[in-house]
One Martini backbone bead per residue (centre of mass of N, CA, C, O) as a GRO file, in nm:
protein
   31
    1MET     BB    1  28.442  12.843   1.171
    2ARG     BB    2  28.690  12.721   0.950
    3ASP     BB    3  28.524  12.460   0.821
    4ALA     BB    4  28.277  12.568   0.666
    5PRO     BB    5  28.356  12.529   0.360
    6PHE     BB    6  28.360  12.214   0.380
    7LEU     BB    7  28.054  12.178   0.431
    8LEU     BB    8  27.968  12.263   0.143
    9ILE     BB    9  28.089  12.015   0.001
   10GLY     BB   10  28.083  11.797   0.242
   11GLU     BB   11  28.105  11.579   0.492
   12GLY     BB   12  28.263  11.349   0.357
   13THR     BB   13  28.486  11.525   0.232
   14SER     BB   14  28.597  11.649   0.492
   15GLU     BB   15  28.691  11.383   0.614
   16ILE     BB   16  28.884  11.308   0.388
   17GLN     BB   17  29.060  11.562   0.399
   18LYS     BB   18  29.152  11.526   0.691
   19SER     BB   19  29.294  11.254   0.647
   20ILE     BB   20  29.491  11.352   0.430
   21ILE     BB   21  29.624  11.577   0.594
   22SER     BB   22  29.718  11.400   0.829
   23LYS     BB   23  29.897  11.215   0.658
   24ARG     BB   24  30.084  11.434   0.549
   25LEU     BB   25  30.189  11.529   0.822
   26LEU     BB   26  30.309  11.258   0.905
   27ASP     BB   27  30.502  11.234   0.660
   28GLU     BB   28  30.659  11.499   0.702
   29TYR     BB   29  30.715  11.483   1.030
   30ARG     BB   30  30.709  11.219   1.178
   31ILE     BB   31  30.575  11.167   1.484
   0.00000   0.00000   0.00000
């Protein structure tokens, strides 16, 4: 799985990063 490195940082951080990335994608592309 490609998210393996994020698991090393911490499960909580990975979830936060995913939410931040998803928000950025929505802001950039405005789906």
